[in-house]
N, CA, C and O of each residue as an XYZ file, in Angstrom:
200
protein
N      62.870     84.263     86.463
C      64.071     83.484     86.340
C      65.254     84.139     87.046
O      66.041     83.447     87.693
N      65.393     85.442     86.936
C      66.548     86.109     87.506
C      66.501     86.156     89.029
O      67.537     86.316     89.674
N      65.298     86.018     89.616
C      65.169     86.082     91.064
C      65.491     84.757     91.749
O      65.683     84.717     92.964
N      65.550     83.676     90.978
C      65.853     82.379     91.574
C      67.345     82.306     91.913
O      68.202     82.680     91.112
N      67.623     81.821     93.105
C      69.030     81.704     93.524
C      69.434     80.237     93.542
O      68.671     79.370     93.969
N      70.599     79.988     93.089
C      71.150     78.640     93.119
C      72.174     78.599     94.235
O      73.120     79.386     94.240
N      71.996     77.697     95.172
C      72.943     77.603     96.279
C      73.720     76.302     96.178
O      73.189     75.260     95.794
N      74.959     76.395     96.525
C      75.832     75.227     96.516
C      75.614     74.445     97.808
O      75.246     75.032     98.826
N      75.831     73.159     97.785
C      75.681     72.381     99.011
C      76.743     72.781    100.046
O      77.887     73.073     99.697
N      76.349     72.788    101.305
C      77.283     73.152    102.372
C      78.296     72.022    102.550
O      77.925     70.858    102.702
N      79.566     72.380    102.531
C      80.623     71.382    102.722
C      81.859     72.071    103.258
O      81.869     73.288    103.442
N      82.875     71.317    103.502
C      84.130     71.848    104.023
C      84.857     72.666    102.967
O      85.629     73.558    103.320
N      84.648     72.405    101.732
C      85.244     73.204    100.665
C      86.755     73.107    100.604
O      87.416     74.084    100.248
N      87.316     71.969    100.937
C      88.756     71.796    100.865
C      89.509     72.272    102.092
O      90.740     72.300    102.083
N      88.802     72.647    103.146
C      89.478     73.077    104.366
C      90.108     71.880    105.064
O      89.524     70.798    105.128
N      91.297     72.095    105.578
C      92.026     71.019    106.249
C      92.173     71.377    107.713
O      92.514     72.510    108.050
N      91.923     70.443    108.555
C      92.105     70.656    109.982
C      93.508     70.184    110.354
O      93.738     68.992    110.561
N      94.437     71.127    110.435
C      95.832     70.776    110.673
C      96.067     70.272    112.089
O      96.987     69.485    112.313
N      95.259     70.704    113.045
C      95.492     70.273    114.407
C      95.212     68.775    114.572
O      95.687     68.163    115.529
N      94.468     68.196    113.673
C      94.237     66.757    113.741
C      95.361     65.968    113.087
O      95.574     64.800    113.411
N      96.077     66.598    112.172
C      97.085     65.879    111.415
C      98.465     65.922    112.053
O      99.253     64.997    111.854
N      98.782     66.958    112.809
C     100.121     67.096    113.347
C     100.046     67.496    114.807
O      99.350     68.445    115.168
N     100.756     66.778    115.628
C     100.821     67.122    117.036
C     102.285     67.097    117.448
O     102.957     66.074    117.311
N     102.773     68.212    117.949
C     104.165     68.333    118.325
C     104.453     67.522    119.583
O     103.596     67.381    120.455
N     105.651     66.999    119.664
C     106.055     66.247    120.852
C     106.456     67.185    121.980
O     106.425     66.811    123.152
N     106.832     68.402    121.620
C     107.196     69.408    122.613
C     106.046     70.409    122.694
O     105.741     71.099    121.722
N     105.421     70.477    123.847
C     104.321     71.419    124.028
C     104.690     72.397    125.129
O     105.045     71.995    126.237
N     104.604     73.687    124.816
C     104.945     74.742    125.759
C     103.673     75.506    126.085
O     102.939     75.924    125.189
N     103.423     75.682    127.358
C     102.248     76.438    127.775
C     102.513     77.931    127.574
O     103.656     78.372    127.691
N     101.482     78.708    127.277
C     101.653     80.150    127.063
C     102.241     80.859    128.282
O     102.990     81.823    128.121
N     101.928     80.414    129.479
C     102.456     81.059    130.680
C     103.971     80.898    130.765
O     104.655     81.776    131.291
N     104.502     79.792    130.255
C     105.948     79.589    130.253
C     106.640     80.556    129.293
O     107.727     81.054    129.584
N     106.011     80.816    128.162
C     106.578     81.766    127.192
C     106.601     83.167    127.791
O     107.593     83.883    127.651
N     105.526     83.563    128.451
C     105.443     84.891    129.071
C     106.469     85.000    130.193
O     107.148     86.020    130.312
N     106.589     83.965    131.012
C     107.561     83.981    132.106
C     108.979     84.069    131.573
O     109.803     84.782    132.145
N     109.284     83.365    130.493
C     110.623     83.423    129.901
C     110.914     84.822    129.362
O     112.024     85.326    129.524
N     109.937     85.446    128.727
C     110.128     86.799    128.196
C     110.377     87.783    129.334
O     111.247     88.647    129.225
N     109.626     87.662    130.420
C     109.827     88.551    131.569
C     111.201     88.324    132.178
O     111.866     89.283    132.569
N     111.637     87.078    132.265
C     112.957     86.768    132.819
C     114.064     87.379    131.960
O     115.049     87.887    132.495
N     113.914     87.336    130.650
C     114.919     87.929    129.758
C     114.957     89.444    129.934
O     116.034     90.039    129.950
N     113.803     90.061    130.066
C     113.744     91.516    130.260
C     114.413     91.905    131.573
O     115.188     92.861    131.613
N     114.123     91.177    132.644
C     114.731     91.469    133.948
C     116.234     91.263    133.887
O     116.992     92.072    134.422
N     116.674     90.190    133.241
C     118.113     89.932    133.105
C     118.798     91.060    132.338
O     119.887     91.490    132.717
N     118.183     91.536    131.282
C     118.775     92.629    130.506
C     118.829     93.918    131.330
O     119.814     94.653    131.259
N     117.801     94.194    132.095
C     117.815     95.381    132.955
C     118.925     95.286    134.009
O     119.607     96.271    134.289
N     119.100     94.102    134.586
C     120.172     93.917    135.579
C     121.547     94.099    134.953
O     122.441     94.671    135.577
N     121.723     93.621    133.731
C     123.016     93.785    133.042
C     123.289     95.258    132.777
O     124.423     95.713    132.932
N     122.266     96.009    132.379
C     122.465     97.436    132.107
C     122.762     98.225    133.377
O     123.512     99.200    133.332
N     122.187     97.822    134.508
C     122.412     98.523    135.767
C     123.847     98.301    136.259
O     124.510     99.237    136.704
N     124.315     97.060    136.173
C     125.655     96.745    136.718
C     126.681     96.823    135.670
O     127.859     96.591    135.941
């Protein structure tokens, strides 16, 4: 009796797929975020130099 295992049925278990429920109207590509960060760093370096 003790060796028998009871397994629960495979299911989602209450997991929600948020990407299906909400989609932003503003979408920014990762390359744009990286480019903006680099531009801010360069601008700050130029301000410190001058």
